[in-house]
C-alpha positions as CSV (number, residue, x, y, z in Angstrom):
1,M,0.0,0.0,0.0
2,R,1.4,3.4,-1.0
3,L,1.4,6.1,1.7
4,K,-0.5,9.3,0.9
5,N,1.7,12.5,0.8
6,Q,-0.9,15.1,1.9
7,V,-0.5,18.8,2.4
8,V,-2.8,21.8,2.5
9,A,-2.1,25.1,0.8
10,I,-3.7,28.1,2.5
11,D,-4.3,31.5,1.0
12,A,-5.6,33.7,3.7
13,G,-7.2,36.9,2.4
14,N,-9.0,39.7,4.1
15,T,-12.5,38.3,3.5
16,S,-12.0,34.6,3.1
17,I,-9.5,31.8,3.4
18,K,-9.0,29.3,0.6
19,I,-7.7,25.8,1.5
20,G,-6.3,23.6,-1.3
21,V,-5.9,19.9,-0.3
22,F,-3.1,18.2,-2.2
23,E,-2.5,14.4,-2.3
24,N,0.7,13.1,-3.9
25,G,1.2,16.4,-5.7
26,Q,-2.3,16.6,-7.1
27,L,-4.9,19.1,-6.1
28,K,-7.9,17.1,-4.8
29,V,-10.3,19.7,-3.5
30,V,-10.6,23.4,-2.6
31,H,-12.5,24.7,0.4
32,R,-13.4,28.3,1.2
33,T,-14.1,29.5,4.7
34,D,-13.7,32.5,7.0
35,K,-11.4,33.1,10.0
36,E,-14.2,32.2,12.4
37,H,-14.7,28.7,10.9
38,F,-11.1,28.0,9.8
39,S,-10.0,25.9,12.8
40,K,-13.1,23.7,12.6
41,K,-12.6,23.2,8.8
42,I,-8.9,22.3,9.2
43,Q,-9.7,19.8,12.0
44,S,-12.3,18.2,9.7
45,I,-9.7,17.8,7.0
46,G,-7.2,16.3,9.4
47,I,-3.9,17.1,7.6
48,K,-1.0,18.5,9.6
49,S,1.3,19.7,6.8
50,A,0.7,23.2,5.4
51,V,2.0,26.0,3.3
52,I,0.5,29.3,4.3
53,S,0.4,32.6,2.3
54,S,-1.5,35.4,4.0
55,V,-2.3,39.1,3.8
56,L,-3.5,39.0,7.4
57,S,-1.4,40.6,10.2
58,K,1.6,38.7,11.4
59,D,-0.2,37.7,14.6
60,E,-3.3,36.4,12.7
61,T,-1.1,34.5,10.3
62,E,0.9,32.9,13.1
63,Q,-2.5,31.9,14.8
64,L,-3.4,30.0,11.6
65,G,-0.1,28.2,11.7
66,L,-0.7,26.8,15.2
67,L,-2.9,24.1,13.8
68,F,-0.1,22.5,11.9
69,N,3.2,20.8,12.4
70,S,6.0,23.2,11.3
71,P,4.0,25.0,8.6
72,L,5.9,26.8,5.8
73,F,5.0,30.5,5.7
74,V,5.4,32.1,2.2
75,T,5.8,35.9,2.3
76,S,7.1,38.6,0.0
77,E,10.5,38.0,1.7
78,T,10.6,34.2,0.9
79,K,13.5,33.3,-1.3
80,T,12.6,31.2,-4.3
81,P,12.8,28.6,-5.4
82,I,12.0,26.9,-2.1
């Protein structure tokens, strides 16, 4: 049995948060939620690996990251390629 390599990509905007669920490098589903319901949505997805891009404040962005194991934060200062 092949293990699933799962990660979520999060785009946190001012009005909504988009969550892309990737499995073995393929986008499987996209969810849209707000800050109020984000934690519950992430818990229902159950994936602990994340890449987070956000226009929210540093504090709000760090709060989003607390739900994951060592999330990768992508900012305007991130050196690419990663």
